[in-house]
N, C-alpha and C positions, 0 to 999 in steps of 0.2 A: 505492499500497498503504499501511495506518496500523494502527502497535504502542500497546499497552496494558501496562500492567503492569497483573495482579493482585495484591492484597495483602489477604490474611484476618490480620486484628487489627496490621493496618501492615507486616508479611513479604511479604516478595515469595513468592506462591506458582508464581506461574506468568506467560507474557505472551499477551495472547489477538492477534488476526491477523487484520485486516479486506483480504483479496488486491486485487490488481489488477482481478481480473473478479468481483471482489461474494463472495467464498464466505468462509472462516473457520475461522479454526484457532484452536485451545488447545493449546499447551502447557506444561506441570508446567515448575517451573526445578529441573537435575535435585537439588541442595542439599533441595528440597521431598521429593521419590519421597524419595533416600536415607534419608530422615528420620521413623522409624515413630511418633511421635509425635503428629507432624503427621498431622491429614486432611483429604483429599479437600475440595474448596471446594467440593462437590455428590455425593451421590447418583448422579447422572445421568453427571457426571466424575469414575469411579474414577480413584483414584494411579496413573501410570500411567507409561511413560517414552517411550511413545507418541504423536506428537496427536494431537488429535482431528479431523475435517474437519466442516462443512456448507456446505448451501452458502445454508443460511438461521443467523441469530445464533439462539448453542444459548439453549434454552428457560431456561436457571438466569438469563443476563445480560441478553434478553428482561425475565426477571420482576422486574429493577429499574429499570424504566422507568418514572415515573407515568405515567396514564393521564386520559385524557377530559381537561377545561378542564384540568387540571393542566398535558401533555401542550402543549399548542391556548401557554400561558397563556408558562411558559419555553423552548419553540421561537421565541415570537415577540421577546419576549425578549433570548432570546443569537441572534438571526439562523441559527436551526440548522431546516434540511426535519427537515418530519414522519413523513418515513419515510426519512429518516437514522439509522437507530436505534444503529449504529458512534460516529456524532457526539455522538447525541444520550447513549448509557451514557458517553464521553465526559465531555459535558459536566454530568449529573447524578453521579454515581457515583462521584469525585473526593471526596467527600464527604458525600453526603449520601444514607445507604442505610441500611437496614435489615438490620443483623445486622452481619456480620465483614468480610465483604468490601466491596470500593473497586478501582474502575477507572482509574486514570491514565494518562495519556499519555506517552507516551516521546517 
Protein backbone atom coordinates (compact mmCIF):
# COMPACT_ATOMS: atom_id res chain seq x y z
CA UNK A 1 0.00 0.00 0.00
CA UNK A 2 1.21 3.49 -0.87
CA UNK A 3 -0.30 6.75 0.31
CA UNK A 4 -0.08 10.41 -0.54
CA UNK A 5 -1.49 13.60 0.89
CA UNK A 6 -3.47 15.69 -1.58
CA UNK A 7 -3.00 19.40 -1.01
CA UNK A 8 -5.13 22.22 -2.38
CA UNK A 9 -3.23 25.52 -2.34
CA UNK A 10 -0.94 24.03 0.30
CA UNK A 11 -3.71 22.82 2.63
CA UNK A 12 -4.47 19.14 3.18
CA UNK A 13 -7.62 18.26 1.27
CA UNK A 14 -7.45 14.47 1.41
CA UNK A 15 -5.53 11.24 1.03
CA UNK A 16 -4.90 9.17 -2.09
CA UNK A 17 -4.08 5.51 -1.49
CA UNK A 18 -2.98 2.73 -3.81
CA UNK A 19 -4.04 -0.59 -2.31
CA UNK A 20 -1.94 -3.74 -2.50
CA UNK A 21 -4.23 -5.07 -5.24
CA UNK A 22 -3.49 -1.97 -7.38
CA UNK A 23 -6.85 -0.26 -6.82
CA UNK A 24 -7.14 3.31 -5.59
CA UNK A 25 -8.97 5.17 -2.83
CA UNK A 26 -9.45 8.88 -2.40
CA UNK A 27 -10.77 10.22 0.89
CA UNK A 28 -11.33 13.88 1.72
CA UNK A 29 -9.97 15.03 5.08
CA UNK A 30 -12.86 15.49 7.54
CA UNK A 31 -11.85 19.10 8.18
CA UNK A 32 -11.98 19.78 4.42
CA UNK A 33 -15.45 18.29 4.03
CA UNK A 34 -16.82 20.12 7.07
CA UNK A 35 -15.59 23.53 5.90
CA UNK A 36 -18.17 24.85 3.41
CA UNK A 37 -15.71 27.44 2.10
CA UNK A 38 -13.36 24.71 0.81
CA UNK A 39 -14.03 23.54 -2.75
CA UNK A 40 -13.93 20.04 -4.15
CA UNK A 41 -10.55 19.33 -5.75
CA UNK A 42 -12.33 18.27 -8.94
CA UNK A 43 -15.83 18.25 -10.40
CA UNK A 44 -15.42 14.48 -10.76
CA UNK A 45 -14.64 14.12 -7.03
CA UNK A 46 -17.36 16.10 -5.23
CA UNK A 47 -16.88 16.66 -1.50
CA UNK A 48 -18.22 13.80 0.59
CA UNK A 49 -17.36 11.95 3.78
CA UNK A 50 -17.41 8.67 1.83
CA UNK A 51 -14.26 7.43 0.12
CA UNK A 52 -13.99 7.05 -3.63
CA UNK A 53 -12.83 3.68 -4.99
CA UNK A 54 -11.44 2.89 -8.44
CA UNK A 55 -9.62 0.01 -10.12
CA UNK A 56 -7.47 2.57 -11.99
CA UNK A 57 -5.94 5.93 -11.09
CA UNK A 58 -8.71 8.53 -10.98
CA UNK A 59 -8.75 10.57 -14.23
CA UNK A 60 -8.24 13.82 -12.30
CA UNK A 61 -4.91 12.56 -10.92
CA UNK A 62 -3.93 10.80 -14.16
CA UNK A 63 -4.24 14.14 -15.95
CA UNK A 64 -1.57 15.61 -13.65
CA UNK A 65 1.01 13.24 -15.17
CA UNK A 66 3.47 14.25 -17.89
CA UNK A 67 2.86 12.85 -21.37
CA UNK A 68 4.86 11.59 -24.32
CA UNK A 69 8.58 12.25 -24.40
CA UNK A 70 8.35 14.27 -21.17
CA UNK A 71 7.04 11.16 -19.40
CA UNK A 72 9.85 9.05 -20.85
CA UNK A 73 12.51 11.50 -19.66
CA UNK A 74 11.01 11.90 -16.17
CA UNK A 75 10.68 8.13 -15.76
CA UNK A 76 14.22 7.50 -16.97
CA UNK A 77 15.80 10.18 -14.76
CA UNK A 78 13.83 9.14 -11.67
CA UNK A 79 13.92 5.40 -12.33
CA UNK A 80 10.15 5.07 -12.34
CA UNK A 81 8.38 2.50 -14.51
CA UNK A 82 6.25 4.26 -17.15
CA UNK A 83 3.28 2.09 -16.13
CA UNK A 84 3.62 3.01 -12.43
CA UNK A 85 1.19 5.90 -12.52
CA UNK A 86 1.10 6.33 -8.75
CA UNK A 87 4.92 6.38 -8.53
CA UNK A 88 5.05 8.89 -11.37
CA UNK A 89 2.40 11.02 -9.65
CA UNK A 90 4.44 11.01 -6.42
CA UNK A 91 7.55 11.98 -8.37
CA UNK A 92 6.07 14.82 -10.41
CA UNK A 93 3.05 16.21 -8.57
CA UNK A 94 4.76 17.15 -5.31
CA UNK A 95 5.93 20.47 -6.72
CA UNK A 96 5.36 20.75 -10.44
CA UNK A 97 1.65 20.84 -11.28
CA UNK A 98 -0.62 23.12 -13.21
CA UNK A 99 -3.29 24.40 -10.86
CA UNK A 100 -3.88 24.34 -7.14
CA UNK A 101 -3.45 20.63 -6.39
CA UNK A 102 -0.20 18.96 -5.35
CA UNK A 103 0.36 15.38 -4.22
CA UNK A 104 3.00 14.47 -1.65
CA UNK A 105 4.11 11.04 -0.44
CA UNK A 106 3.22 10.30 3.18
